[in-house]
C-alpha positions in Angstrom: 16.4 -12.0 -99.6 14.0 -9.8 -101.2 13.4 -6.1 -100.7 9.7 -5.4 -100.3 8.5 -1.8 -99.4 11.9 -1.1 -98.0 11.8 -4.3 -95.8 13.6 -7.2 -96.3 12.4 -10.4 -96.5 14.0 -14.2 -96.3 13.0 -16.1 -99.4 12.2 -19.9 -99.3 12.1 -21.9 -102.9 9.5 -24.7 -103.6 10.6 -27.2 -106.4 8.8 -29.8 -108.2 10.4 -32.2 -109.7 8.9 -35.1 -112.4 11.0 -38.0 -111.9 11.4 -39.5 -114.7 11.7 -36.4 -117.2 13.2 -34.0 -114.5 10.6 -31.7 -115.5 10.1 -29.1 -113.0 7.8 -26.4 -111.5 9.6 -23.6 -109.1 8.4 -21.0 -107.5 9.2 -18.3 -104.2 7.7 -17.7 -100.9 7.8 -15.6 -98.1 7.5 -18.9 -95.8 7.2 -22.2 -94.9 3.7 -22.7 -93.7 1.7 -25.4 -94.6 -1.2 -23.2 -96.1 1.8 -22.5 -98.9 2.9 -25.3 -99.7 -0.5 -26.8 -100.6 -1.0 -23.6 -102.8 2.1 -24.9 -104.4 1.4 -27.9 -104.7 -2.0 -26.9 -106.5 -0.1 -24.3 -108.9 2.4 -27.2 -110.1 -0.6 -29.6 -111.3 -1.6 -27.1 -113.3 1.7 -25.9 -114.8 2.1 -29.7 -115.4 -1.5 -30.3 -116.4 -2.1 -33.6 -113.9 -1.3 -34.8 -110.9 2.0 -37.7 -110.2 0.7 -40.9 -108.2 3.1 -40.8 -106.2 5.0 -38.1 -104.6 8.4 -38.3 -102.7 9.3 -35.8 -99.8 12.1 -34.6 -97.9 11.4 -35.1 -94.2 10.1 -32.1 -93.4 7.5 -31.3 -90.6 4.9 -29.6 -92.6 4.4 -33.2 -94.1 4.9 -35.6 -91.4 5.3 -35.3 -87.4 7.3 -38.6 -86.8 7.2 -42.5 -86.8 5.3 -44.2 -83.9 6.0 -47.4 -82.0 5.9 -49.6 -84.5 7.9 -47.9 -86.9 5.1 -46.5 -89.0 4.8 -42.9 -90.3 2.3 -40.5 -88.4 1.4 -37.8 -91.0 0.4 -34.4 -90.9 -3.5 -35.2 -91.1 -4.4 -32.0 -93.0 -1.5 -32.7 -95.4 -2.7 -36.4 -95.8 -6.2 -35.6 -96.5 -4.5 -32.9 -99.1 -2.8 -35.7 -100.7 -6.3 -37.8 -100.6 -8.1 -34.9 -101.9 -5.8 -34.7 -105.3 -5.5 -38.5 -105.3 -1.8 -39.1 -105.1 0.2 -41.3 -102.6 3.1 -39.6 -100.2 6.6 -41.1 -99.5 9.0 -40.2 -97.5 12.8 -40.0 -98.5 14.6 -42.4 -96.3 16.7 -40.9 -93.1 20.7 -41.0 -94.0 19.8 -41.9 -97.6 21.0 -39.0 -99.6 20.4 -40.6 -103.2 17.0 -41.0 -102.3 16.3 -37.3 -102.5 19.0 -36.5 -105.0 16.7 -35.3 -107.7 15.0 -32.7 -105.1 18.1 -31.1 -103.7 19.5 -31.0 -107.2 16.7 -28.6 -108.2 17.1 -26.3 -105.6 20.7 -25.9 -106.5 19.8 -25.5 -110.2 17.5 -22.8 -109.6 20.0 -21.0 -106.9 23.2 -21.3 -109.6 21.6 -20.7 -112.3 18.3 -18.5 -112.2 19.2 -16.4 -109.2 22.8 -15.5 -110.6 21.0 -14.2 -113.7 17.8 -12.8 -112.8 17.1 -12.6 -116.8 19.2 -9.6 -116.5 17.0 -7.2 -114.0 16.2 -6.9 -110.2 12.4 -7.8 -109.3 10.5 -5.3 -108.1 8.6 -7.6 -105.8 7.7 -11.1 -104.9 5.1 -11.4 -107.7 7.3 -10.2 -110.3 10.2 -12.6 -109.2 7.7 -15.3 -109.6 7.1 -14.0 -113.1 10.8 -14.3 -114.1 11.2 -17.7 -112.3 8.5 -19.0 -114.3 9.5 -17.7 -117.3 13.4 -19.0 -116.7 11.8 -22.4 -115.6 9.7 -23.2 -118.7 11.9 -21.7 -121.6 15.3 -22.7 -119.8 15.3 -25.2 -117.1 12.6 -27.2 -119.0 14.5 -26.9 -122.5 17.9 -28.0 -121.7 19.6 -31.5 -122.4 20.1 -33.3 -118.6 23.2 -33.9 -117.1 22.0 -36.9 -115.9 20.0 -38.4 -118.5 21.3 -36.9 -121.3 18.2 -36.4 -123.0 16.2 -32.9 -123.6 13.8 -32.8 -120.5 11.0 -31.3 -123.0 11.0 -34.5 -124.8 10.9 -36.9 -122.2 8.3 -34.6 -120.3 5.8 -35.7 -123.0 6.0 -39.2 -121.9 6.1 -38.3 -118.2 2.2 -36.7 -119.7 0.9 -40.2 -119.5 1.8 -41.3 -116.3 -0.2 -38.0 -114.7 -3.5 -38.6 -113.5 -5.8 -35.6 -115.7 -7.1 -32.6 -113.3 -11.0 -32.7 -112.9 -12.5 -29.9 -115.2 -14.0 -27.4 -112.6 -12.8 -28.9 -109.4 -11.7 -25.9 -106.7 -8.6 -26.0 -104.6 -8.4 -28.0 -101.2 -10.7 -26.2 -98.4 -7.7 -25.2 -96.1 -7.9 -24.3 -92.7 -4.7 -22.6 -90.8 -3.3 -24.5 -88.3 0.0 -24.8 -86.5 2.3 -27.4 -85.2 2.6 -27.6 -81.1 4.8 -29.7 -79.0 2.4 -30.8 -75.9 4.2 -29.7 -72.6 5.0 -32.4 -69.6 1.5 -30.9 -67.8 -0.3 -32.0 -70.8 -1.5 -28.6 -72.1 -1.0 -26.8 -75.4 -0.4 -23.4 -76.4 -2.6 -21.6 -78.8 -3.1 -18.2 -79.8 -1.9 -17.1 -76.1 -4.0 -19.8 -73.8 -3.6 -23.2 -73.1 -5.5 -26.3 -74.1 -5.6 -29.4 -72.3 -5.1 -32.7 -74.5 -4.7 -36.5 -73.0 -1.9 -36.8 -70.8 -0.5 -39.8 -72.8 0.5 -37.3 -75.6 2.7 -35.3 -73.4 6.0 -34.5 -75.3 4.5 -35.4 -78.9 4.2 -32.9 -81.5 0.5 -32.3 -82.4 -1.2 -30.0 -84.7 -3.8 -27.3 -83.8 -6.3 -25.6 -85.6 -9.3 -23.4 -85.2 -12.8 -24.5 -86.5 -15.9 -22.6 -87.6 -18.4 -22.2 -84.8 -15.4 -21.3 -82.0 -14.0 -24.5 -81.6 -10.0 -25.5 -81.3 -8.8 -28.8 -82.5 -5.7 -31.0 -81.6 -4.4 -33.7 -83.8 -2.0 -36.0 -83.5 -1.6 -37.8 -87.2 -5.0 -38.5 -88.0 -6.4 -38.7 -84.8 -8.4 -36.3 -83.3 -7.1 -36.1 -80.0 -9.2 -32.7 -78.0 -11.7 -30.2 -79.0 -12.0 -27.6 -76.5 -14.4 -23.9 -77.1 -11.8 -21.4 -78.0 -10.7 -19.5 -75.2 -12.2 -15.7 -74.5 -9.1 -13.8 -74.5 -5.7 -14.4 -73.7 -4.0 -16.2 -70.6 -7.0 -18.9 -70.1 -7.0 -22.8 -69.1 -9.4 -24.6 -71.1 -9.3 -28.3 -69.1 -11.2 -31.2 -69.6 -10.8 -33.3 -66.6 -10.6 -36.8 -68.6 -7.4 -35.7 -70.2 -5.5 -35.4 -66.9 -7.4 -38.5 -65.2 -5.0 -41.5 -64.1 -1.7 -39.8 -64.6 1.3 -41.9 -63.2 3.3 -41.1 -60.5 6.9 -40.4 -62.1 5.1 -41.2 -65.8 7.9 -41.6 -68.3 8.0 -39.0 -71.2 10.6 -39.4 -73.7 14.1 -38.8 -72.4 12.6 -37.2 -69.4 11.5 -39.0 -66.1 9.1 -37.4 -63.2 10.6 -37.8 -60.2 8.5 -37.1 -56.7 11.0 -35.7 -54.3 9.7 -35.4 -50.6 11.7 -33.9 -48.0 11.8 -35.3 -44.7 14.3 -34.9 -41.4 16.9 -36.6 -41.5 17.2 -39.9 -39.1 19.3 -40.5 -35.9 20.0 -42.9 -33.8 18.9 -41.9 -30.1 21.5 -43.1 -27.3 21.5 -43.0 -23.6 23.9 -40.4 -22.1 25.6 -43.4 -20.3 26.7 -44.8 -23.8 28.6 -41.3 -24.6 30.4 -41.0 -20.7 31.5 -44.9 -21.5 33.0 -43.9 -25.0 34.6 -40.9 -23.3 36.0 -42.9 -20.5 37.5 -45.3 -23.1 35.5 -48.2 -22.7 34.6 -48.4 -26.3 34.2 -47.0 -29.6 
């Protein structure tokens, strides 16, 4: 955590490690939002002087949403567009395979145990100062060490890594990012955004989707690369923006993941009607 103007803030760490040399870039942030992640990628590209052809990720929700019914990855559409913009292929670590993400986890542990415990001899006076110290430590210490796994100089192997990086295009600006947030579609096929509710096709009930605002007062909802809904932005809070075709044909008792909608109708109990003579016959012992 870090104290900024008398208020304590939680810190998050971003580490970017080249697979062959273990040369790394690291930065601290106050959140894990997608916009922050993309900006840190671009800073890593700048510091390393190029873009890898392929980047491996832990299974974090800012990067991917889920796997579909065919087992294929549903990527966050903005992140996938970002990858195409900079020309790299994203990959996900295999689930329950710790060895596929060891390089990333080792980098985080290394920053925590070596940099944070020392902080170059003084406490930072803010996030900018902390990142300045972190950047100095990365390039003067972390990227100059003899790596414990390769037993070679990180800097020397980093020179070989440079030949595999795609060069940065001179004068190219950063990715034009629009702020968006992850939302879960409710069982009634609406998503909440900025205090109002927006309809989506009922087939996406229970799914994780991305919602973002566009120029011109529009709100878009994306599932993977697919835009599934577009609405005019609600004027105020507690409004409902509905497109009737989104909810057309909802089947009764439609199944959602781990849930089943059940229609219950209350009716009076069915009671057999008998003549009074039958009760009199039973009371006289004539039958049961």
